[in-house]
KOLSELUM-306768 format. One record per residue (C-alpha): residue in one letter; x, y, z. Coordinates in steps of 0.2 Angstrom, whole numbers, padded with zeros to 4 digits, always signed. Layout:
REM KOLSELUM-306768
AXYZ...
***
This chain:
REM KOLSELUM-306768
M+0012-0048-0091M+0029-0039-0087N+0032-0023-0077S+0049-0014-0079R+0057-0012-0062I+0073-0003-0056L+0084-0014-0045R+0097-0009-0034V+0107-0025-0035A+0104-0038-0048S+0099-0052-0036L+0086-0065-0041C+0080-0067-0023L+0065-0078-0027A+0049-0075-0018I+0031-0081-0014T+0018-0071-0004L+0005-0075+0008M-0012-0069+0014L-0019-0074+0031M-0033-0067+0043L-0028-0050+0048L-0027-0035+0036P-0014-0021+0040W-0019-0008+0052Q-0028+0006+0043P-0026+0024+0050T-0043+0033+0054L-0049+0047+0043A-0043+0064+0048V-0041+0082+0042T-0025+0083+0033D-0012+0097+0031S-0008+0105+0014K+0007+0094+0010T-0003+0078+0014A-0018+0085+0004V-0007+0088-0011L+0000+0070-0010D-0018+0063-0007H-0024+0072-0022Q-0010+0066-0033Y-0014+0048-0027V-0033+0050-0032S-0028+0056-0049T-0015+0043-0052R-0024+0027-0045F-0042+0031-0051D-0037+0041-0067I-0047+0056-0062D-0045+0073-0069L-0046+0084-0054E-0045+0100-0063Q-0060+0097-0073E-0076+0108-0071W-0086+0098-0059T-0104+0094-0062A-0116+0082-0053E-0114+0069-0067S-0095+0070-0067F-0094+0070-0048A-0106+0054-0047E-0094+0045-0060A-0079+0050-0049L-0088+0043-0033A-0091+0027-0042A-0073+0025-0047V-0067+0028-0029S-0080+0017-0020S-0079+0001-0030G-0093+0005-0042N-0106+0012-0031E-0119+0021-0041I-0123+0037-0031E-0136+0050-0036V-0130+0068-0035A-0143+0081-0034E-0143+0096-0046P-0138+0110-0047F-0124+0102-0038S-0120+0113-0023L-0107+0110-0010A-0121+0103+0002D-0126+0091-0012A-0108+0085-0014L-0106+0082+0005Q-0123+0072+0005A-0117+0061-0010A-0100+0058-0002V-0108+0052+0014T-0118+0040+0004A-0103+0034-0006A-0093+0032+0010N-0107+0019+0016Y-0114+0030+0029L-0132+0032+0022E-0141+0022+0036L-0130+0031+0049A-0135+0048+0042L-0154+0043+0042S-0153+0038+0060Y-0149+0056+0065T-0165+0064+0072P-0167+0083+0071D-0162+0085+0089K-0147+0074+0087T-0142+0083+0071D-0143+0100+0080A-0133+0094+0094R-0120+0086+0083L-0118+0102+0073A-0117+0112+0089A-0102+0101+0094Y-0093+0109+0079D-0099+0126+0083L-0111+0125+0069E-0130+0130+0067S-0142+0120+0057S-0150+0126+0041S-0168+0125+0036N-0165+0109+0027T-0166+0095+0040D-0163+0081+0027I-0146+0089+0021D-0141+0094+0039R-0141+0076+0046F-0130+0070+0031I-0118+0085+0035A-0118+0081+0053A-0115+0062+0050G-0101+0066+0038L-0092+0077+0051D-0093+0063+0064A-0086+0051+0051G-0071+0063+0047L-0075+0065+0029Y-0072+0084+0029D-0069+0097+0042A-0081+0110+0051E-0075+0124+0039T-0081+0114+0024A-0098+0110+0033A-0100+0128+0038A-0099+0133+0019A-0111+0120+0014L-0124+0125+0027A-0122+0144+0022S-0121+0144+0003S-0128+0135-0012L-0112+0137-0022P-0104+0122-0030P-0088+0114-0022D-0071+0120-0028A-0059+0108-0035A-0048+0106-0019T-0064+0101-0009V-0069+0088-0022A-0052+0081-0022D-0053+0080-0003L-0070+0071-0003L-0064+0059-0016Y-0049+0053-0007N-0059+0052+0010V-0073+0042+0001A-0060+0030-0006E-0052+0028+0011A-0068+0024+0019N-0071+0011+0006G-0054+0003+0009N-0048+0009-0008T-0033+0019-0003R-0016+0014+0004H-0015-0001+0015Y-0002+0003+0028L+0004+0001+0045G+0008+0019+0049Y+0024+0030+0047S+0042+0024+0049D+0044+0035+0064D+0027+0031+0073A+0029+0026+0091E+0019+0010+0088I+0026+0005+0072D+0036-0009+0079A+0021-0017+0088R+0011-0016+0072L+0025-0024+0062N+0027-0038+0074Q+0008-0041+0075L+0006-0043+0056W+0022-0053+0054D+0016-0065+0067T+0000-0069+0056F+0011-0075+0041A+0013-0093+0036I+0016-0104+0021F+0002-0104+0008E+0001-0109-0010D-0010-0108-0025E-0009-0126-0033W-0008-0120-0051L+0004-0106-0049T+0015-0117-0038E+0015-0131-0051V+0020-0118-0065G+0034-0110-0054S+0041-0127-0048K+0042-0133-0066A+0051-0117-0071V+0064-0120-0057E+0066-0138-0061D+0069-0134-0080Q+0081-0120-0074I+0071-0107-0083V+0072-0097-0067T+0081-0099-0050G+0065-0096-0040F+0048-0087-0040N+0037-0076-0029L+0019-0079-0025K+0009-0064-0018H-0009-0061-0014G-0019-0045-0019A-0027-0043-0002Y-0010-0037+0005D-0006-0025-0009A-0001-0008-0001H-0008+0002-0016F+0005+0015-0013D+0009+0029-0026P+0021+0020-0038A+0030+0036-0042L+0036+0038-0023T+0037+0020-0018L+0052+0008-0015Q+0049-0011-0012Y+0062-0019+0000G+0063-0038+0001H+0070-0047+0015S+0068-0062+0027S+0072-0055+0044I+0059-0045+0054L+0073-0039+0066H+0081-0032+0050A+0065-0023+0046H+0063-0016+0064Q+0081-0009+0064L+0079-0002+0046L+0064+0009+0051V+0074+0016+0066L+0089+0019+0054L+0078+0029+0043K+0072+0040+0057S+0090+0042+0063E+0094+0049+0045D+0078+0061+0046V+0069+0051+0032R+0051+0047+0035A+0039+0036+0024K+0023+0027+0025V+0026+0008+0029A+0017-0007+0022L+0022-0026+0025E+0017-0038+0011P+0021-0056+0015K+0029-0068+0003I+0035-0086+0002S+0052-0087-0006V+0053-0103-0016Y+0070-0110-0022Q+0080-0126-0025Y+0086-0134-0010L+0102-0144-0011I+0105-0159-0001E+0123-0154+0003W+0116-0139+0013G+0111-0151+0027E+0098-0163+0033I+0080-0158+0029G+0071-0154+0046E+0053-0155+0051P+0042-0143+0042T+0036-0127+0052P+0022-0115+0048T+0035-0103+0040Y+0048-0115+0032E+0048-0132+0024V+0057-0142+0010R+0047-0153-0002E+0053-0166-0014V+0044-0161-0030A+0053-0173-0042P+0065-0187-0039D+0080-0180-0030F+0074-0162-0033Y+0069-0152-0018L+0061-0135-0016A+0062-0124-0001Y+0047-0113+0004A+0051-0099+0016V+0040-0085+0023E+0048-0068+0019Y+0042-0051+0016D+0042-0035+0005L+0043-0019+0015L+0036-0005+0006F+0040+0013+0008E+0030+0028+0001F+0040+0044+0003D+0033+0061+0003S+0045+0067-0011K+0057+0060-0024E+0071+0068-0014D+0067+0058+0001M+0066+0042-0009A+0083+0046-0017Q+0092+0046+0000F+0087+0027+0003D+0100+0020-0008G+0115+0029+0001I+0108+0024+0018V+0106+0006+0014R+0124+0005+0006E+0132+0013+0022Y+0122+0004+0035A+0113-0012+0028K+0124-0019+0015K+0139-0031+0018W+0155-0028+0007E+0171-0037+0004G+0182-0033+0019N+0167-0031+0031E+0161-0049+0030D+0157-0049+0049A+0145-0034+0046V+0153-0022+0058G+0144-0006+0060L+0129-0013+0050I+0111-0016+0056A+0106-0034+0060D+0105-0047+0046A+0112-0036+0032W+0114-0045+0015W+0128-0044+0003Q+0115-0039-0010P+0100-0030-0003L+0085-0031-0015Y+0075-0015-0017T+0065-0010-0032A+0055+0005-0039L+0042+0007-0053R+0051+0022-0061D+0062+0023-0076D+0072+0038-0070M+0082+0031-0055P+0101+0035-0056S+0109+0022-0068D+0125+0021-0057E+0114+0015-0042Y+0100+0005-0050Y+0098-0008-0064K+0083-0011-0075I+0074-0027-0073H+0058-0035-0077D+0045-0041-0065C+0037-0056-0074I+0020-0060-0067V+0008-0074-0069R-0009-0072-0061N-0022-0084-0055G-0037-0075-0046D-0030-0065-0032Y-0013-0074-0032R+0002-0069-0042L+0018-0077-0047H+0033-0065-0048T+0050-0068-0054F+0063-0055-0059V+0073-0055-0075L+0087-0044-0080D+0084-0032-0094E+0098-0039-0105T+0092-0057-0103I+0073-0053-0107T+0067-0061-0123
***
């Protein structure tokens, strides 16, 4: 399988990714503003291939709920009122037992906490109250459901689908925004869990490819760490220094650029030459192995830092910021005025084919899969066969 990617600098920085223990911090559900809602609706449509502009029925809503909740089969009552949609959404979000635990008195009390009054349908009311407490929708939506038997509008359906997907862990996996006050702590906490891992078969395939000089290195990644960002608005930035990542986030803030942030670990595997120095003792994050007589491979924990921007315009600013503050150049070998651990050839990619051709090069991300593990290696467009 090959994915076309656009690369800022044609650098074959090998990579292998790791999954251990903790999953990235996940924001709690909340009512969103109109700009965020538009992005979330676009995300649902793109990731789950759902036509959000269709005329919604009980059947089509049930199918959409199944898509965003990993195949859960949900019954949606006819004739499909807004209240029916909310009840189905609560069930699809895995809050069925919680909703059934709401007694009439508790239901009345919880609705009153949102300045709402119960309807005559106790069964529906407790689902609506539980969904409010879970953050699946706001009080205005709940009030409309309690007062009317009209069907939901398209925007409400899109909101429900996104929030159900999020409740099931099927949306973006991210640490927060680049300008969040706690983003440094979250970044460090996740980074500290990373260590060398391997998939035996993929490691054998990749090692043989390096030994035979087919590739200079390879990346292994694990699906549990996939950010699931919107590819149309995402840049993937590879590096080895967590200090560099910390400073890059603040650099973006100083340039008034804001993005969602995810950290995906990877182990960079490449040939180690003896003339580089004596091979030291292995550590949890770095080791050198002799994989054939007098042929050595280094295994180093690195990362891909993913940014999902709110717009293509914000995304387009990234290249200029990196070139000015995070890239060495001839005449500035000492990296004066640059953030820590700047590379000669920063590596960042986008899954778009309309990036500026004077700034990005087209490459192919060659992928070999084994279960949840993936081997990646980049190949330039002109050398692909």
